[in-house]
C-alpha positions as CSV (number, residue, x, y, z in Angstrom):
1,L,-1.8,41.5,-39.4
2,G,1.3,40.5,-41.1
3,Y,3.6,40.6,-44.2
4,A,6.2,38.8,-45.5
5,V,9.1,38.8,-47.8
6,G,9.2,35.3,-49.9
7,R,7.9,32.3,-48.5
8,D,10.3,31.5,-45.4
9,G,8.7,31.5,-42.0
10,W,11.7,33.9,-40.6
11,N,10.8,36.7,-43.4
12,M,7.4,36.8,-41.4
13,R,6.9,39.7,-39.2
14,P,3.8,40.4,-37.1
15,A,2.4,43.9,-37.3
16,A,-0.4,45.7,-35.9
17,M,-2.6,49.1,-36.1
18,A,-0.9,51.7,-34.1
19,A,-1.2,55.6,-33.6
20,V,2.0,57.2,-35.2
21,Y,2.6,60.8,-35.5
22,D,3.5,61.9,-38.8
23,D,6.1,64.6,-39.0
24,R,5.3,66.1,-42.4
25,A,1.6,66.2,-41.8
26,G,1.7,67.3,-38.3
27,V,-1.1,64.6,-37.4
28,Y,-1.4,61.1,-35.9
29,A,-2.5,58.6,-38.0
30,S,-3.2,54.9,-37.8
31,R,-0.4,53.0,-39.6
32,I,0.5,49.5,-39.9
33,V,4.0,48.9,-37.9
34,P,6.3,46.1,-37.2
35,T,5.9,44.4,-34.0
36,E,7.1,41.5,-31.7
37,D,5.4,38.2,-31.8
38,P,2.5,38.5,-29.5
39,P,2.0,35.8,-26.8
40,T,-0.7,34.1,-28.2
41,V,1.5,32.4,-31.0
42,W,4.7,30.2,-30.9
43,R,7.2,30.5,-33.6
44,E,9.2,27.0,-34.2
45,P,12.9,28.2,-33.9
46,E,14.4,26.2,-36.9
47,T,11.7,26.9,-39.4
48,G,10.4,30.2,-38.2
49,A,6.7,29.0,-38.8
50,I,4.2,30.7,-36.6
51,L,1.5,28.8,-34.7
52,P,-1.1,29.5,-32.1
53,R,0.7,28.8,-28.7
54,P,0.1,25.5,-27.5
55,S,-1.1,25.6,-23.8
56,G,1.7,23.5,-22.8
57,L,4.4,26.5,-23.9
58,S,2.2,29.0,-22.2
59,A,3.6,31.2,-19.5
60,T,0.4,30.6,-17.5
61,L,0.6,26.7,-17.3
62,F,1.4,26.5,-13.7
63,S,-0.8,29.3,-12.4
64,D,-4.3,29.5,-14.7
65,P,-7.0,27.5,-13.3
66,A,-8.4,26.9,-17.0
67,Q,-5.5,24.8,-17.6
68,A,-6.5,22.2,-14.5
69,S,-8.8,20.1,-17.0
70,R,-6.0,19.5,-19.4
71,W,-3.9,17.5,-17.1
72,V,-4.3,13.9,-17.2
73,A,-5.6,12.4,-13.6
74,L,-4.6,9.2,-12.3
75,N,-8.2,7.7,-12.9
76,Q,-7.4,8.7,-16.6
77,L,-4.2,6.3,-16.8
78,Q,-3.9,2.6,-17.0
79,T,-1.2,1.5,-14.5
80,P,0.4,-0.9,-12.4
81,S,-1.4,-1.7,-9.1
82,G,0.0,0.6,-6.3
83,L,2.9,2.1,-8.3
84,L,1.6,5.5,-8.7
85,E,0.4,8.3,-6.6
86,E,-1.3,11.5,-7.3
87,T,-0.8,15.3,-6.3
88,V,-2.5,18.1,-7.5
89,H,-0.4,21.4,-7.3
90,P,-2.4,24.7,-7.3
91,P,-3.3,27.5,-8.7
92,G,-3.0,25.6,-12.3
93,G,-4.0,22.2,-11.0
94,A,-1.0,20.5,-12.6
95,R,-1.5,16.6,-11.6
96,M,1.8,14.9,-11.3
97,M,2.3,10.9,-10.5
98,Y,5.1,10.0,-8.5
99,A,6.6,6.2,-8.4
100,K,6.8,4.4,-5.2
101,L,8.4,1.1,-4.6
102,P,6.5,-1.8,-3.1
103,S,6.7,-2.0,0.6
104,D,7.3,-5.8,0.8
105,G,11.1,-5.0,-1.5
106,S,9.4,-6.8,-4.5
107,P,10.1,-5.4,-8.1
108,P,7.9,-2.5,-9.1
109,G,5.2,-3.6,-11.9
110,S,5.1,-2.7,-15.2
111,L,2.3,-2.6,-18.1
112,T,2.5,-4.5,-21.0
113,P,3.3,-2.3,-23.7
114,P,1.8,-3.0,-27.5
115,A,3.8,-5.3,-30.1
116,W,5.6,-2.5,-31.6
117,L,6.9,-1.4,-28.3
118,S,8.8,-4.8,-27.7
119,G,12.2,-4.7,-26.8
120,F,12.6,-1.1,-26.2
121,L,12.2,-0.7,-22.3
122,P,15.8,0.7,-21.1
123,S,17.4,-1.4,-18.3
124,G,15.7,-0.8,-14.8
125,F,12.7,1.2,-16.6
126,V,9.0,-0.3,-15.9
127,W,6.1,1.1,-18.3
128,A,4.4,2.9,-15.5
129,A,1.5,4.6,-17.2
130,Q,-0.7,4.6,-20.4
131,T,-3.9,7.0,-21.5
132,V,-7.1,5.4,-21.4
133,Q,-8.1,7.6,-23.8
134,P,-6.2,7.8,-26.9
135,L,-5.1,11.3,-28.3
136,A,-6.7,12.3,-31.2
137,A,-4.8,12.7,-34.4
138,D,-2.1,15.2,-34.8
139,E,-3.1,16.1,-30.9
140,S,-0.1,18.2,-29.3
141,F,0.9,17.2,-25.7
142,A,3.6,18.1,-23.0
143,L,5.4,15.6,-20.8
144,L,6.5,17.1,-17.3
145,V,9.3,15.2,-15.8
146,Q,10.5,15.8,-12.2
147,P,13.6,13.4,-11.5
148,Y,14.4,12.1,-8.0
149,G,17.5,12.2,-5.8
150,V,21.0,13.6,-6.5
151,A,22.4,13.7,-9.7
152,A,25.3,11.3,-9.4
153,D,22.7,8.7,-8.0
154,R,20.7,9.2,-11.1
155,P,20.3,6.8,-14.1
156,E,21.4,7.5,-17.5
157,W,17.8,8.0,-19.0
158,L,15.1,10.1,-16.7
159,A,12.0,9.0,-18.7
160,A,10.7,8.0,-22.0
161,V,7.0,8.7,-23.8
162,A,5.5,6.6,-26.7
163,F,2.6,8.1,-28.9
164,G,1.1,7.8,-32.0
165,G,1.6,4.2,-32.4
166,R,5.2,4.8,-34.1
167,H,6.9,7.2,-32.2
168,V,9.3,7.0,-29.2
169,L,11.3,10.4,-27.5
170,A,13.7,9.3,-24.5
171,F,15.2,11.8,-22.2
172,A,18.5,11.3,-21.0
173,S,20.2,13.1,-17.6
174,N,22.9,14.8,-19.6
175,G,20.5,17.0,-21.2
176,Q,20.4,14.7,-24.5
177,G,17.5,12.9,-26.0
178,R,16.8,10.4,-28.7
179,Y,14.0,10.3,-31.1
180,Y,12.9,6.3,-32.1
181,G,10.3,6.0,-35.1
182,Y,8.7,2.3,-35.9
183,A,8.8,1.8,-39.7
184,E,9.3,-1.2,-41.9
185,G,8.3,-3.2,-39.0
186,S,10.8,-2.0,-36.5
187,L,11.5,0.8,-33.8
188,R,14.9,2.0,-34.5
189,P,17.0,5.2,-33.0
190,L,16.9,7.8,-35.9
191,T,18.1,11.0,-34.5
192,D,19.3,12.6,-31.4
193,V,17.4,15.6,-29.4
194,A,19.3,18.1,-27.6
195,Y,16.4,19.3,-25.1
196,G,18.2,20.2,-22.0
197,A,21.3,22.4,-22.9
198,G,21.8,25.0,-19.7
199,M,19.4,23.5,-17.8
200,D,19.4,22.0,-14.4
201,L,17.8,18.5,-14.3
202,A,17.6,18.2,-10.8
203,Q,14.7,20.3,-11.6
204,P,11.8,19.7,-13.2
205,F,11.4,20.0,-17.3
206,L,8.7,20.1,-19.9
207,A,8.9,19.0,-22.9
208,A,6.1,19.6,-25.6
209,V,5.5,17.6,-29.0
210,V,3.9,19.7,-31.6
211,P,3.1,18.5,-35.0
212,F,3.0,21.0,-37.8
213,G,3.1,21.2,-41.4
214,P,3.0,18.1,-43.6
215,R,5.9,16.5,-42.0
216,Y,7.4,17.9,-38.7
217,L,7.2,17.5,-35.2
218,A,8.8,20.1,-33.1
219,V,10.3,19.0,-29.7
220,A,10.0,22.1,-27.4
221,A,11.7,21.9,-24.3
222,S,11.8,24.4,-21.1
223,G,13.3,24.4,-17.5
224,Q,15.4,26.4,-15.2
225,T,19.3,26.9,-15.2
226,P,21.3,26.4,-12.1
227,P,21.5,28.9,-9.6
228,A,23.7,31.9,-10.4
229,K,26.7,32.0,-8.4
230,D,26.5,35.8,-7.3
231,T,22.4,35.9,-6.9
232,G,21.4,32.1,-6.1
233,L,18.6,33.0,-8.7
234,R,17.7,30.7,-11.5
235,E,16.6,31.8,-15.3
236,R,14.4,29.9,-17.6
237,A,16.2,27.7,-20.1
238,S,14.7,26.5,-23.4
239,G,15.9,23.5,-25.9
240,G,14.4,21.3,-28.5
241,A,14.7,19.9,-31.9
242,L,12.9,19.6,-35.4
243,I,12.3,16.1,-36.3
244,D,11.4,15.8,-40.2
245,L,9.8,12.6,-40.5
246,F,9.8,12.5,-44.2
247,E,13.6,13.1,-44.3
248,L,14.0,10.1,-41.6
249,G,11.6,7.8,-43.3
250,V,8.9,7.6,-40.7
251,P,5.7,7.0,-42.3
252,I,3.2,10.0,-42.6
253,D,-0.4,9.0,-43.0
254,E,-3.0,11.0,-45.6
255,I,-6.1,10.9,-44.1
256,A,-9.3,12.8,-45.8
257,G,-6.2,15.0,-47.5
258,A,-4.6,16.1,-44.3
259,M,-1.1,15.1,-43.9
260,V,-1.5,12.9,-40.4
261,K,2.1,12.7,-38.4
262,I,1.0,11.3,-35.4
263,P,-2.2,9.0,-35.6
264,A,-4.7,8.6,-33.2
265,A,-3.4,6.3,-30.2
266,P,-2.9,6.5,-26.2
267,V,0.3,7.9,-25.0
268,L,2.7,5.5,-22.9
269,V,5.2,6.5,-20.3
270,A,8.2,4.6,-19.1
271,I,10.3,5.7,-16.2
272,P,13.2,4.3,-13.9
273,A,11.6,2.7,-11.0
274,A,10.9,5.1,-8.1
275,A,13.1,7.5,-9.6
276,C,10.9,9.8,-11.5
277,G,7.7,11.6,-11.4
278,F,5.7,13.0,-14.8
279,G,2.7,14.5,-15.6
280,I,1.1,14.6,-19.1
281,H,-0.7,17.8,-20.3
282,R,-3.3,17.8,-23.7
283,C,-2.4,20.7,-25.4
284,R,-4.9,23.2,-26.5
285,F,-4.3,26.5,-28.7
286,A,-4.4,29.8,-28.1
287,E,-6.9,31.6,-29.5
288,T,-5.3,34.7,-31.6
289,Q,-6.3,37.9,-33.8
290,L,-3.9,37.6,-36.6
291,A,-4.7,37.9,-39.6
292,F,-2.8,37.1,-42.9
293,A,-3.2,39.4,-46.1
294,P,-3.6,37.5,-49.5
295,E,-1.2,40.0,-51.3
296,Q,2.6,40.2,-51.2
297,L,4.3,43.3,-50.0
298,D,8.1,44.2,-50.0
299,G,7.4,46.0,-46.6
300,P,4.7,47.7,-44.3
301,R,2.4,49.8,-46.1
302,S,2.6,53.4,-44.4
303,V,-0.9,53.9,-44.5
304,V,-4.1,51.7,-44.5
305,S,-5.5,51.2,-48.0
306,G,-7.9,53.7,-48.9
307,E,-7.1,56.3,-45.9
308,T,-5.0,59.4,-46.1
309,P,-4.4,61.0,-43.0
310,G,-2.8,63.8,-44.1
311,P,-2.0,66.1,-47.5
312,R,1.4,64.8,-47.6
313,V,1.2,61.2,-47.1
314,E,0.4,58.9,-50.0
315,T,-1.7,56.0,-50.0
316,H,0.0,52.9,-51.3
317,R,-2.3,50.1,-53.5
318,A,-2.2,46.7,-52.5
319,R,-0.1,45.0,-55.3
């Protein structure tokens, strides 16, 4: 159950049935009371929009065996011959692709990208992989990135992912990223994405892409902080950005009455040669028992409509 004041997402708060003691009536009664956001939903930080939680943002992503089938395997990728090797990490079955340099010292191979990506590749990068199966229209996905080596030796850019035939996200080693959009015949840098604030980017980080509403791409990133000086322990860090495609002038397709932000297309990953590992997770959304009432209320009702738990408790009718 939920209630809202106004139309802004941040005014929507979850509520649930709970047994509450009524001092005046001297009895326990079922009441609708505000709660925290349940783990089966995800709230986009900038708009406050509530969505079923993508599996790429699940706390059990790396521990639940049910997630294993959602990681893209090496045999589901087109790759340059001999460039990548695959490892599977139990118990959640995360599949990571690690680049290796040719033993004869020759430069690593690179896939030939589609025409819309011509000229994009940063210096020293290779197109390491392309999914054999295109992602569905507006399918959410997550990219897991594992940098190699020490920070001083890493290139400026850690990885880039192209998707939907018109979108590119590039991730830099300083925690800043950049979004490129294809419009009017060219791929252009359009906005920065502060994905890695507070993260230790010597550790793996994950960036999920979540299309929602008629015009938005949400980028939700997570990683770990540097070790605390006193305890040596790391904490979870998160960052991301909201990309407004309409505001940036990037095309949005209307298909059967739905506004499609990410057309069906393969995902391509570019990495610095032998300096990065990566994994691709195709997100599914959590089942949730949330329901939204068709009336507007100025706050939570004190009791369920039509139920009077005690003689001194009034029933409020839905407006």
